[in-house]
N, C-alpha and C positions, 0 to 999 in steps of 0.2 A: 457500604458507601451508598448514599442515595443518588438517584438520577436527578440531574438539574431540571428545574421547572422552567420551561420555555414559555414566555407570554404568548398567548394565542395559539399555542401548539396543541395538537390533538394527537394522542397516541405516541408511539415511540419514535425515535429519530431514525430508525432503520427501515421505515416503511418504503415500499416501492412507490415511485411517483405515479399518479393516475395517468392513464393513457387517454388522449383526446380522440374523440371520434372524428374521422375525416368525412366531411359531407360529400366530397366529390363534385364533379362537374354538374351532374343533374341536380343535386341538392342546392348548389349555388344558384343555378338557373331558376329553380322554383322559388327560392328565397327572394331573389331579385324580382321575379315576376310578381310575387305576392306583395312585395313592398311597392312596386310600381302601381299595381291595381289598387292597393290601399290608398296611395297618394291621390290617384285619379278620382277615386270614390269620395275621398274627403273633400277634394276641390269641388266636385260636382255638388255635394251637399251644401257646402258653404255658399256657392253661387245660388242655389235654390233658396236658401234662407235669406240671402240678400234681396232676391227678387220679391219674396213674400214681405219683407220689411218695407220695401219701397211701395208695394201695392197697398199695404196697410196705411202707410204715411199719406199716399195719394187720396185715400178715402177720407182722411181727416182734414185735408186741405180744402179751402173754399174753392168752388168752381170758378167764380169771377173774382178778380182782384179787387180789393176794397180801395176806393179812391178817396 
């Protein structure tokens, strides 16, 4: 008798489930810290890019308004 083919199944049906690694309190702290620092860095870079865009736009604007 043949074994049934399970769609998307890999290996036999009697495999032990994989154990997940527990990151613990320190792992969660560093993951949160890195996400926070990454968000702050991204925000800082976006502000710097906006400042550069406004500086470049001000260079293209005429100094005196044309009447």
